[in-house]
C-alpha positions as CSV (number, residue, x, y, z in Angstrom):
1,M,-0.4,-8.2,2.7
2,R,0.2,-11.1,5.0
3,V,-2.6,-11.8,8.2
4,A,-2.2,-14.3,10.4
5,N,-5.4,-13.9,12.5
6,A,-9.3,-13.2,12.2
7,V,-8.5,-10.1,14.0
8,E,-6.5,-8.9,11.4
9,V,-8.8,-9.7,8.6
10,G,-11.4,-8.0,10.4
11,A,-9.3,-5.0,10.3
12,L,-8.6,-5.0,6.8
13,L,-12.4,-5.2,5.9
14,R,-13.0,-2.3,7.9
15,D,-10.8,0.0,6.8
16,A,-11.2,-1.0,2.8
17,R,-15.2,-0.2,3.9
18,Q,-14.9,2.4,5.3
19,R,-12.3,3.8,2.5
20,L,-14.9,3.3,-0.2
21,G,-17.9,5.6,2.3
22,M,-20.0,2.3,3.2
23,T,-21.8,1.9,5.8
24,Q,-21.5,-1.6,7.8
25,A,-25.2,-1.8,6.7
26,Q,-24.4,-1.1,3.6
27,L,-21.9,-3.9,3.6
28,A,-24.4,-6.3,5.6
29,E,-27.0,-5.9,3.0
30,A,-24.7,-6.5,-0.1
31,V,-23.3,-9.6,1.5
32,G,-26.4,-10.5,2.5
33,T,-26.1,-11.2,6.3
34,S,-27.1,-8.5,9.4
35,R,-24.7,-5.8,10.4
36,A,-24.4,-7.4,13.4
37,W,-22.5,-10.2,11.3
38,V,-20.0,-7.7,10.1
39,V,-19.6,-6.0,13.7
40,A,-18.1,-9.4,14.8
41,V,-16.1,-9.7,11.8
42,E,-14.7,-6.5,12.0
43,S,-14.0,-7.6,15.5
44,G,-11.9,-10.4,14.7
45,S,-14.6,-13.1,15.2
46,P,-12.8,-16.2,14.3
47,N,-15.9,-18.1,14.1
48,A,-17.3,-16.2,11.2
49,R,-18.2,-18.1,7.7
50,L,-15.6,-18.2,5.3
51,D,-17.5,-17.5,2.5
52,L,-19.6,-14.9,3.9
53,V,-16.4,-13.3,4.6
54,L,-14.8,-13.7,1.1
55,R,-18.0,-11.9,0.0
56,A,-17.5,-9.6,2.0
57,L,-13.9,-9.0,0.8
58,Q,-15.0,-8.8,-2.5
59,W,-17.3,-6.1,-2.3
60,V,-14.7,-3.9,-0.5
61,D,-12.4,-4.8,-3.1
62,L,-10.0,-7.2,-1.4
63,A,-8.6,-10.5,-3.2
64,V,-7.4,-13.4,-1.1
65,D,-4.1,-15.0,-2.4
66,V,-2.9,-18.6,-1.1
67,Y,0.3,-19.8,-1.3
68,R,3.0,-21.7,0.5
69,D,4.7,-19.6,3.1
70,E,8.1,-20.9,2.0
71,A,9.9,-19.6,5.2
72,A,7.6,-21.2,7.3
73,A,8.3,-24.5,5.3
74,E,12.0,-23.9,5.7
75,L,12.1,-23.6,9.8
76,E,9.8,-26.9,9.8
77,R,12.9,-28.3,7.7
78,L,15.3,-27.3,9.9
79,F,13.7,-27.5,13.2
80,G,10.5,-30.2,12.6
81,G,7.6,-29.8,14.0
82,G,7.6,-32.0,17.3
83,D,8.4,-30.6,20.8
84,A,11.8,-30.9,21.7
């Protein structure tokens, strides 16, 4: 699945956590952070530490796959990146 922002990552984390029957407090303990941090991430906080987000995603059986967006690269090639 492709995600574009912190809100989408947070929603995926929340859905996966709930599907596993895990509470926010349980996930926080597993990750080594606070329940307030989990609440913030699930709400789409753009300021969450990446290492903790990745750890949380692992705990709910999600993985991050980074790759070059060929469609965006092609648009960049065709239309350039500067202002018209």
